DODRENTOR-845097 format. One record per residue (C-alpha): x, y, z; residue number from 1. Coordinates in Angstrom, 3 decimals. Each point is the difference from the previous one (the first is absolute). Layout:
N
- px | py | pz | i
- X | Y | Z | NUM $
...
END
This chain:
434
- px | py | pz | i
- -233.567 | 128.589 | -64.508 | 1 $
- -1.705 | -3.370 | -0.628 | 2 $
- 3.080 | -2.221 | 0.114 | 3 $
- 0.240 | -3.070 | 2.236 | 4 $
- 2.774 | -2.071 | 1.531 | 5 $
- 0.220 | -3.739 | -0.586 | 6 $
- 2.259 | -1.773 | 2.516 | 7 $
- 1.181 | -3.602 | 0.231 | 8 $
- 1.153 | -0.535 | 3.554 | 9 $
- 2.110 | -2.211 | 2.261 | 10 $
- 3.357 | 1.245 | -1.244 | 11 $
- 2.638 | 1.542 | 2.322 | 12 $
- 1.069 | 3.529 | -0.872 | 13 $
- 3.719 | 0.572 | -0.306 | 14 $
- 2.244 | 2.867 | -1.049 | 15 $
- 0.239 | 3.750 | 0.401 | 16 $
- -2.631 | 2.712 | -0.433 | 17 $
- 0.365 | 3.760 | 0.208 | 18 $
- -2.787 | 1.920 | 1.671 | 19 $
- -0.989 | 3.421 | -1.308 | 20 $
- -0.563 | 3.287 | 1.765 | 21 $
- -2.966 | 0.149 | 2.364 | 22 $
- -3.194 | 1.115 | -1.690 | 23 $
- -1.325 | 1.096 | 3.403 | 24 $
- 2.905 | 2.427 | 0.148 | 25 $
- 0.376 | 0.999 | -3.671 | 26 $
- -3.629 | 1.093 | -0.379 | 27 $
- 0.218 | 2.239 | 3.104 | 28 $
- 3.323 | 1.483 | -1.106 | 29 $
- -1.566 | 1.005 | -3.304 | 30 $
- -2.827 | 1.724 | 1.845 | 31 $
- 2.492 | 1.753 | 2.283 | 32 $
- 1.818 | 1.349 | -3.070 | 33 $
- -3.156 | 2.045 | -0.722 | 34 $
- 0.916 | 2.206 | 2.979 | 35 $
- 2.720 | 1.598 | -2.154 | 36 $
- 0.079 | 1.485 | -3.478 | 37 $
- 3.516 | -1.366 | -0.502 | 38 $
- 1.050 | -3.339 | -1.494 | 39 $
- 0.612 | -3.092 | 2.114 | 40 $
- 1.945 | -3.091 | -1.014 | 41 $
- -0.836 | -3.481 | 1.275 | 42 $
- 2.072 | -3.144 | -0.473 | 43 $
- -1.006 | -3.597 | 0.787 | 44 $
- -3.531 | 0.972 | -0.994 | 45 $
- -2.417 | -2.913 | -0.712 | 46 $
- -1.100 | 1.479 | -3.307 | 47 $
- -1.660 | -3.150 | -1.348 | 48 $
- -2.396 | -0.409 | 2.918 | 49 $
- -3.492 | 1.015 | -1.052 | 50 $
- -0.786 | 1.972 | 3.163 | 51 $
- 2.974 | 2.249 | -0.681 | 52 $
- -1.386 | 0.479 | -3.507 | 53 $
- -3.300 | 1.168 | 1.483 | 54 $
- 1.872 | 2.500 | 2.197 | 55 $
- 2.004 | 1.230 | -2.985 | 56 $
- -3.221 | 0.581 | -1.952 | 57 $
- -1.493 | 1.856 | 2.963 | 58 $
- 3.050 | 2.257 | 0.326 | 59 $
- -0.116 | 0.746 | -3.727 | 60 $
- -3.633 | 1.081 | 0.331 | 61 $
- 1.063 | 2.375 | 2.775 | 62 $
- 2.736 | 1.465 | -2.207 | 63 $
- 3.095 | -2.166 | 0.442 | 64 $
- 2.538 | -0.816 | -2.690 | 65 $
- 1.296 | -3.534 | 0.543 | 66 $
- 2.968 | -1.681 | -1.671 | 67 $
- 0.642 | -3.719 | 0.475 | 68 $
- 2.952 | -2.158 | -0.984 | 69 $
- 0.671 | -3.463 | 1.414 | 70 $
- -0.237 | 0.469 | 3.795 | 71 $
- 0.384 | 3.779 | 0.043 | 72 $
- -2.847 | 2.498 | 0.146 | 73 $
- 0.296 | 3.775 | -0.300 | 74 $
- -2.957 | 2.214 | 0.842 | 75 $
- -0.609 | 3.750 | -0.046 | 76 $
- -3.207 | 1.916 | 0.611 | 77 $
- 0.728 | 3.622 | -0.857 | 78 $
- -3.664 | 0.917 | 0.258 | 79 $
- -3.080 | -1.760 | 1.350 | 80 $
- -2.494 | -0.119 | -2.881 | 81 $
- -3.004 | -1.116 | 2.022 | 82 $
- -0.923 | -0.441 | 3.650 | 83 $
- -2.644 | -2.622 | -0.743 | 84 $
- 0.818 | -3.703 | 0.022 | 85 $
- -2.185 | -1.967 | -2.466 | 86 $
- -2.526 | -2.305 | 1.657 | 87 $
- 1.532 | -3.144 | -1.501 | 88 $
- 3.229 | 0.501 | 1.939 | 89 $
- -1.814 | -0.199 | 3.307 | 90 $
- -1.157 | -3.510 | -0.869 | 91 $
- 3.290 | -1.342 | -1.394 | 92 $
- 2.327 | 0.669 | 2.933 | 93 $
- 0.331 | 2.202 | 3.061 | 94 $
- 2.805 | 2.266 | -1.173 | 95 $
- -2.397 | 2.785 | -1.001 | 96 $
- -0.771 | 0.979 | 3.614 | 97 $
- 3.746 | 0.505 | 0.569 | 98 $
- 0.141 | 2.803 | -2.595 | 99 $
- -2.039 | 2.244 | 2.302 | 100 $
- 2.934 | 1.797 | 1.636 | 101 $
- 1.814 | 0.773 | -3.243 | 102 $
- -3.158 | 1.227 | -1.751 | 103 $
- -1.011 | 2.220 | 2.923 | 104 $
- 3.473 | 1.508 | 0.338 | 105 $
- 0.300 | 0.720 | -3.711 | 106 $
- -3.580 | 0.922 | -0.942 | 107 $
- -1.912 | 0.609 | 3.230 | 108 $
- -2.420 | -2.874 | -0.511 | 109 $
- -0.399 | -3.665 | -0.878 | 110 $
- -2.952 | -2.066 | -1.214 | 111 $
- 0.722 | -3.601 | 0.901 | 112 $
- -2.304 | -2.943 | -0.805 | 113 $
- -0.876 | -2.111 | 3.018 | 114 $
- 2.502 | -2.836 | -0.421 | 115 $
- -0.448 | -3.710 | -0.523 | 116 $
- 2.713 | -2.678 | -0.211 | 117 $
- 0.450 | -3.683 | 0.771 | 118 $
- -2.935 | -1.828 | 1.604 | 119 $
- 1.739 | -0.705 | 3.302 | 120 $
- -2.003 | 2.275 | 2.302 | 121 $
- -1.535 | 3.425 | 0.247 | 122 $
- 3.345 | 1.870 | 0.085 | 123 $
- -1.684 | 3.296 | 0.952 | 124 $
- 1.733 | 3.292 | -0.734 | 125 $
- -1.372 | 1.784 | 3.048 | 126 $
- 3.521 | 0.216 | 1.467 | 127 $
- 1.141 | 1.756 | -3.185 | 128 $
- -2.875 | 2.464 | -0.006 | 129 $
- 0.187 | 0.746 | 3.731 | 130 $
- 3.746 | 0.587 | -0.295 | 131 $
- -0.434 | 2.450 | -2.874 | 132 $
- -2.715 | 1.793 | 1.949 | 133 $
- 2.376 | 0.315 | 2.958 | 134 $
- 2.411 | 1.720 | -2.382 | 135 $
- -2.664 | 2.586 | -0.852 | 136 $
- -1.615 | -1.557 | -3.048 | 137 $
- -3.743 | 0.397 | -0.532 | 138 $
- -1.763 | -3.147 | -1.221 | 139 $
- -3.299 | -0.392 | -1.821 | 140 $
- -1.459 | -3.240 | -1.341 | 141 $
- -1.584 | 0.486 | -3.421 | 142 $
- -1.522 | -3.168 | -1.437 | 143 $
- 2.988 | -2.388 | -0.227 | 144 $
- 2.684 | 2.669 | 0.515 | 145 $
- 1.788 | 1.711 | 2.842 | 146 $
- 0.372 | 3.709 | -0.748 | 147 $
- 2.979 | 1.272 | 2.008 | 148 $
- 1.008 | 3.673 | 0.306 | 149 $
- 2.653 | 2.070 | 1.786 | 150 $
- 1.982 | 3.151 | -0.727 | 151 $
- 2.936 | -1.506 | 1.897 | 152 $
- 0.116 | -2.920 | 2.366 | 153 $
- 1.169 | 0.630 | 3.569 | 154 $
- 1.912 | -2.407 | 2.220 | 155 $
- -1.762 | -1.735 | 2.884 | 156 $
- 0.232 | -2.955 | 2.383 | 157 $
- -1.703 | -3.023 | -1.535 | 158 $
- -0.663 | -3.242 | 1.888 | 159 $
- -0.886 | -3.067 | -2.051 | 160 $
- -2.267 | -2.470 | 1.796 | 161 $
- 1.618 | -2.682 | -2.162 | 162 $
- 3.473 | 0.243 | -1.623 | 163 $
- -1.357 | 0.066 | -3.545 | 164 $
- 2.704 | -0.055 | -2.671 | 165 $
- -2.034 | 1.983 | -2.525 | 166 $
- -1.096 | 2.643 | 2.495 | 167 $
- 3.576 | 0.418 | 1.253 | 168 $
- 1.232 | 0.438 | -3.588 | 169 $
- -2.757 | 2.492 | -0.782 | 170 $
- 0.603 | 2.146 | 3.077 | 171 $
- 3.770 | -0.179 | -0.520 | 172 $
- -0.209 | 1.345 | -3.542 | 173 $
- -2.568 | 2.651 | 0.838 | 174 $
- 2.003 | 1.212 | 3.026 | 175 $
- 3.281 | 0.579 | -1.831 | 176 $
- -1.232 | 3.302 | -1.462 | 177 $
- -2.387 | 0.921 | 2.813 | 178 $
- 0.656 | 3.061 | 2.155 | 179 $
- 1.574 | -0.966 | 3.314 | 180 $
- 0.540 | -3.366 | 1.656 | 181 $
- -2.015 | -3.200 | -0.311 | 182 $
- 0.361 | -2.957 | 2.341 | 183 $
- -1.529 | -3.356 | -0.951 | 184 $
- -0.572 | -2.201 | 3.045 | 185 $
- -0.437 | -3.768 | -0.386 | 186 $
- 1.345 | 0.224 | -3.539 | 187 $
- 0.731 | -2.979 | -2.242 | 188 $
- 3.718 | -0.800 | -0.205 | 189 $
- 0.118 | -2.500 | -2.878 | 190 $
- 3.115 | -0.092 | -2.245 | 191 $
- -2.035 | 1.717 | -2.720 | 192 $
- -0.656 | 2.895 | 2.407 | 193 $
- 3.744 | 0.361 | 0.592 | 194 $
- 0.595 | -0.093 | -3.758 | 195 $
- -2.503 | 2.820 | -0.499 | 196 $
- 1.582 | 2.027 | 2.823 | 197 $
- 3.468 | -0.398 | -1.506 | 198 $
- -1.238 | 1.223 | -3.367 | 199 $
- -1.859 | 2.954 | 1.548 | 200 $
- 3.132 | 0.912 | 1.948 | 201 $
- 1.989 | 0.001 | -3.250 | 202 $
- -2.642 | 2.380 | -1.392 | 203 $
- 0.631 | 2.421 | 2.870 | 204 $
- -2.469 | -1.144 | 2.683 | 205 $
- 0.857 | -0.011 | 3.714 | 206 $
- -1.262 | -3.195 | 1.636 | 207 $
- 0.978 | -1.600 | 3.312 | 208 $
- -0.880 | -3.569 | 1.049 | 209 $
- -0.279 | -0.961 | 3.677 | 210 $
- 0.066 | -3.519 | 1.450 | 211 $
- -3.587 | 0.201 | 1.292 | 212 $
- -1.761 | 0.168 | -3.385 | 213 $
- 0.231 | 3.776 | -0.014 | 214 $
- 0.918 | 1.878 | -3.182 | 215 $
- 0.653 | 3.753 | 0.090 | 216 $
- -0.097 | 2.101 | -3.170 | 217 $
- 1.128 | 3.628 | -0.152 | 218 $
- -1.670 | 1.636 | -2.965 | 219 $
- 2.180 | 1.643 | -2.651 | 220 $
- -0.865 | 2.509 | -2.703 | 221 $
- 1.183 | -2.017 | -2.985 | 222 $
- 0.984 | -3.494 | -1.058 | 223 $
- 2.358 | -0.924 | -2.826 | 224 $
- 0.609 | -2.870 | -2.378 | 225 $
- 2.145 | -2.891 | 1.232 | 226 $
- 1.656 | -3.276 | -0.975 | 227 $
- -1.079 | -3.128 | 1.856 | 228 $
- 0.219 | -3.794 | -0.261 | 229 $
- -3.221 | -1.879 | 0.811 | 230 $
- 0.411 | -2.625 | 2.743 | 231 $
- -0.306 | -3.672 | -1.028 | 232 $
- -3.462 | -1.514 | 0.372 | 233 $
- -0.160 | -1.967 | 3.268 | 234 $
- -3.338 | -1.521 | -1.008 | 235 $
- 1.556 | -1.470 | -3.123 | 236 $
- 2.882 | -1.318 | 2.101 | 237 $
- -2.399 | -1.802 | 2.326 | 238 $
- -2.038 | -1.395 | -2.890 | 239 $
- 3.011 | -1.546 | -1.737 | 240 $
- 1.378 | -1.208 | 3.332 | 241 $
- -3.215 | -1.859 | 0.838 | 242 $
- -0.238 | -1.363 | -3.547 | 243 $
- 3.511 | -1.409 | 0.330 | 244 $
- -0.671 | -1.502 | 3.419 | 245 $
- -3.469 | -1.389 | -0.769 | 246 $
- 1.286 | -1.787 | -3.137 | 247 $
- 2.890 | -1.426 | 2.078 | 248 $
- 2.418 | 1.924 | -2.174 | 249 $
- 3.018 | 2.289 | 0.297 | 250 $
- -0.439 | 3.617 | -1.091 | 251 $
- 2.331 | 2.992 | 0.275 | 252 $
- -1.816 | 3.344 | 0.055 | 253 $
- 2.227 | 2.763 | -1.270 | 254 $
- -0.517 | 3.399 | 1.672 | 255 $
- -1.945 | -1.439 | 2.963 | 256 $
- 0.854 | 2.147 | 3.045 | 257 $
- 0.314 | -1.647 | 3.402 | 258 $
- -0.880 | 3.207 | 1.876 | 259 $
- -3.449 | 0.086 | -1.640 | 260 $
- -0.683 | -3.718 | 0.571 | 261 $
- 1.032 | -0.624 | 3.614 | 262 $
- -3.444 | -1.195 | 1.140 | 263 $
- -0.506 | -2.142 | -3.084 | 264 $
- 3.422 | -1.627 | 0.372 | 265 $
- -0.782 | -0.884 | 3.610 | 266 $
- -3.253 | -1.563 | -1.195 | 267 $
- 1.830 | -2.033 | -2.653 | 268 $
- 2.291 | -1.377 | 2.681 | 269 $
- -2.913 | -0.848 | 2.321 | 270 $
- -1.848 | -1.839 | -2.763 | 271 $
- 3.082 | -2.087 | -0.781 | 272 $
- 1.190 | 1.712 | -3.170 | 273 $
- 3.609 | 0.998 | -0.566 | 274 $
- 1.647 | 3.161 | -1.284 | 275 $
- 3.444 | 1.484 | -0.495 | 276 $
- 0.557 | 3.767 | -0.047 | 277 $
- 2.571 | 1.033 | -2.592 | 278 $
- 1.463 | 3.344 | -1.014 | 279 $
- -2.354 | 0.568 | -2.937 | 280 $
- -3.065 | -1.964 | 1.056 | 281 $
- -1.388 | -2.954 | 1.944 | 282 $
- -0.074 | -3.701 | -0.889 | 283 $
- -3.013 | -2.063 | 1.131 | 284 $
- 0.063 | -3.780 | -0.117 | 285 $
- -1.853 | -3.073 | 1.234 | 286 $
- 1.572 | -1.695 | 3.007 | 287 $
- -2.475 | -2.589 | 1.216 | 288 $
- -3.688 | -0.225 | 0.987 | 289 $
- -1.877 | 3.203 | 0.807 | 290 $
- -1.351 | 0.629 | 3.493 | 291 $
- -3.353 | 1.601 | 0.911 | 292 $
- 0.037 | 3.450 | 1.593 | 293 $
- -2.337 | 2.641 | 1.421 | 294 $
- 0.422 | 3.510 | -1.362 | 295 $
- -1.747 | 3.376 | -0.009 | 296 $
- 0.285 | 2.666 | -2.665 | 297 $
- 0.754 | 3.522 | 1.141 | 298 $
- 1.405 | 3.319 | -1.135 | 299 $
- 3.770 | 0.247 | -0.479 | 300 $
- 2.161 | -1.290 | 1.591 | 301 $
- -2.560 | -2.765 | 0.497 | 302 $
- -0.842 | -2.739 | -2.499 | 303 $
- -1.315 | 1.844 | -3.037 | 304 $
- -3.582 | -0.633 | -1.082 | 305 $
- 1.163 | -0.372 | -3.629 | 306 $
- 2.141 | -2.979 | 1.068 | 307 $
- -2.925 | -1.864 | 1.506 | 308 $
- -1.387 | -1.551 | -3.211 | 309 $
- 3.214 | -1.640 | -1.262 | 310 $
- 0.762 | -1.205 | 3.537 | 311 $
- -3.367 | -1.779 | 0.128 | 312 $
- 1.004 | -2.038 | -3.065 | 313 $
- 3.211 | -1.034 | 1.733 | 314 $
- -1.917 | -0.959 | 3.145 | 315 $
- -2.220 | -2.374 | -1.987 | 316 $
- 3.196 | -2.052 | -0.324 | 317 $
- 0.959 | 0.155 | 3.698 | 318 $
- -0.420 | -3.028 | 2.274 | 319 $
- -2.809 | 1.106 | 2.308 | 320 $
- -2.412 | 2.802 | 0.832 | 321 $
- 0.947 | 3.645 | -0.649 | 322 $
- -1.875 | 3.128 | 1.059 | 323 $
- 0.004 | 3.368 | -1.761 | 324 $
- -1.603 | 3.078 | 1.558 | 325 $
- -0.486 | 2.884 | -2.469 | 326 $
- -0.100 | 3.362 | 1.827 | 327 $
- 0.469 | 2.476 | -2.875 | 328 $
- -2.797 | -0.660 | -2.538 | 329 $
- -3.308 | -1.526 | 0.975 | 330 $
- -0.629 | -1.862 | -3.291 | 331 $
- 3.484 | -1.213 | -0.818 | 332 $
- -1.028 | -3.674 | -0.013 | 333 $
- -2.352 | 0.370 | -2.960 | 334 $
- 2.359 | -2.076 | -2.100 | 335 $
- -0.295 | -3.163 | 2.155 | 336 $
- -3.059 | -1.471 | -1.769 | 337 $
- 1.995 | -0.557 | -3.197 | 338 $
- 2.797 | -1.704 | 1.935 | 339 $
- -2.537 | -2.353 | 1.588 | 340 $
- -1.071 | -0.997 | -3.521 | 341 $
- 3.607 | -1.129 | -0.485 | 342 $
- -0.127 | -2.145 | 3.142 | 343 $
- 1.327 | 2.387 | 2.642 | 344 $
- -1.403 | -0.626 | 3.480 | 345 $
- -0.633 | 3.516 | 1.318 | 346 $
- -2.748 | 1.169 | 2.331 | 347 $
- -0.815 | 3.654 | 0.699 | 348 $
- -1.189 | 1.510 | 3.288 | 349 $
- -1.405 | 3.388 | 1.025 | 350 $
- 1.868 | -0.031 | 3.312 | 351 $
- 3.509 | 1.188 | 0.846 | 352 $
- 2.086 | -3.183 | 0.011 | 353 $
- 3.208 | 1.443 | 1.367 | 354 $
- 1.636 | 2.081 | 2.700 | 355 $
- -1.354 | 3.266 | -1.386 | 356 $
- -3.579 | 1.126 | 0.431 | 357 $
- -0.266 | 1.938 | -3.220 | 358 $
- -2.384 | 2.703 | -1.217 | 359 $
- -2.169 | -2.673 | -1.664 | 360 $
- -0.810 | -1.688 | 3.315 | 361 $
- -3.717 | -0.607 | 0.654 | 362 $
- -0.827 | 0.722 | -3.630 | 363 $
- -1.167 | -2.354 | -2.701 | 364 $
- 3.248 | 0.049 | -1.969 | 365 $
- 1.646 | -3.341 | -0.704 | 366 $
- 3.522 | 1.133 | 0.744 | 367 $
- 1.600 | -3.102 | 1.533 | 368 $
- 0.925 | -3.217 | -1.778 | 369 $
- 0.926 | -3.510 | 1.082 | 370 $
- 2.082 | -1.895 | -2.563 | 371 $
- 0.447 | -3.781 | 0.150 | 372 $
- 2.929 | -1.601 | -1.757 | 373 $
- 1.575 | -1.615 | -1.780 | 374 $
- -2.561 | -0.223 | -2.796 | 375 $
- 0.391 | -0.910 | -3.640 | 376 $
- -1.289 | 2.834 | -2.176 | 377 $
- -1.667 | -0.814 | -3.327 | 378 $
- -0.018 | 2.142 | -3.116 | 379 $
- -3.220 | 1.943 | -0.568 | 380 $
- -1.290 | 3.045 | -1.871 | 381 $
- 0.162 | 2.864 | 2.486 | 382 $
- -0.713 | 3.727 | -0.287 | 383 $
- 2.130 | 2.733 | 1.582 | 384 $
- -1.852 | 2.485 | 2.284 | 385 $
- 2.955 | 2.279 | 0.816 | 386 $
- 3.737 | 0.448 | -0.510 | 387 $
- 1.466 | -1.896 | 2.979 | 388 $
- -2.532 | -2.811 | -0.230 | 389 $
- 0.978 | -0.322 | -3.658 | 390 $
- 3.622 | -0.662 | 0.872 | 391 $
- -1.041 | -2.583 | 2.584 | 392 $
- -2.040 | -1.770 | -2.701 | 393 $
- 3.094 | -0.132 | -2.183 | 394 $
- 1.921 | -1.664 | 2.840 | 395 $
- -2.897 | -2.409 | 0.592 | 396 $
- 0.064 | -0.906 | -3.688 | 397 $
- 3.742 | -0.633 | 0.162 | 398 $
- -0.437 | -2.673 | 2.687 | 399 $
- -3.323 | -1.439 | -1.196 | 400 $
- -0.340 | -3.282 | -1.830 | 401 $
- -1.208 | 0.377 | -3.573 | 402 $
- -0.823 | 3.270 | -1.763 | 403 $
- -1.173 | 3.241 | 1.575 | 404 $
- -1.679 | 2.681 | -2.107 | 405 $
- 0.038 | 3.458 | 1.566 | 406 $
- -2.281 | 2.758 | -1.261 | 407 $
- 0.000 | 3.651 | 1.109 | 408 $
- 3.708 | 0.305 | -0.799 | 409 $
- -0.348 | 3.790 | -0.317 | 410 $
- 0.095 | 0.231 | 3.798 | 411 $
- 3.333 | -1.817 | 0.136 | 412 $
- 1.435 | 2.232 | -2.729 | 413 $
- -0.741 | 3.003 | 2.203 | 414 $
- 2.832 | -0.942 | 2.335 | 415 $
- 2.265 | -2.529 | -1.752 | 416 $
- 1.689 | 0.819 | -3.280 | 417 $
- 0.548 | -2.931 | -2.370 | 418 $
- -0.817 | -2.418 | 2.813 | 419 $
- -0.532 | -2.901 | -2.410 | 420 $
- 3.421 | 0.584 | -1.611 | 421 $
- 1.723 | 0.237 | 3.366 | 422 $
- -1.590 | -3.234 | 1.212 | 423 $
- 0.931 | -1.698 | -3.284 | 424 $
- 3.582 | 1.078 | 0.673 | 425 $
- -0.191 | -1.964 | 3.270 | 426 $
- -1.240 | -3.118 | -1.798 | 427 $
- -3.749 | 0.405 | 0.455 | 428 $
- -2.341 | -1.427 | -2.626 | 429 $
- -2.189 | 3.076 | -0.469 | 430 $
- -1.266 | 1.767 | -3.076 | 431 $
- -2.208 | 2.973 | -0.734 | 432 $
- -2.943 | -0.750 | -2.273 | 433 $
- -2.775 | 2.158 | -1.462 | 434 $
END
């Protein structure tokens, strides 16, 4: 938990790296398995990522038996042992709130700690709670817990003011066993949502997806165990792609899926990077000076907010002024101060610098950035505030002159298994120290 990364930079990355299953999908699939008393089998599971370990521990507390071998994970929860999630799990990650539907269906109630998570914004769960209430769940707030109750949930029409991924996942899972039909309007449609839907369908759920962000769920009386392969992690793919490009290298990312990266690939081309889509992955390679761009984050199929931080590192090496407008999380630029210590020329603004007038307009959130490049980054001691910022610091260290010492590595380990070993395999001079 107290380890650090020491990086010696200015060395092009080269070679092949295999990305693991998506932790943002695997953790939700495990929670969805709680809807059935039967065993489920997952392949391509990122079992060495610490956040999956936290979810495994949580499921075991609730009554799950979990077997792990290599990249397979088998889970069965014959009986729910407790409906109360320990307080600590609300502060470690946000998976606990997603157990609400399964606990209510199987025990009639759920006590969920008010969740925490990465320091990238408020990330309120009001969409989750309001959705569950629409399905007939009563909600009381007791100290730091939500106490949820229902004899059986009932389908309803639910409109999300914002297409929240977590709220969509929560309502999806809760609706599968609800009485009648549920329609989610303005739902999230990320690849991880589709992965969850495919698994739920294998379990026996009836779910239809429309082209206008509408998801319809017809409740069934029972769900079963199922076999499912976790989708590859698109965030890992982007991280390694940017690392390869920023170091002026040549990296092949095995298992990278073009369908999940369309917007990112377009951005790579606009910024002057090069890529080649192959049958089993995508090759990214340096092909001349980088160009400045203007970009806005958005929900899928827009440019993902989790891709913003590594892109900023790449833009510090572009010839000119780039603009990034963050529209998903209001505090996503909290990592910039450490980059400025390394020599990055980045200024933050509380106005909407882009075509979209986002929900943070006329508020005091610094959610737009202007990046001037190219700049020479210098090695420094920097501390990681959250998962995605942590990966961007690694990339910054890889292109910085001298040595970079990165603390707060536990955040990086939440989403990247053996990241130091994988970067070493690409030629990076990085080591984990205590």
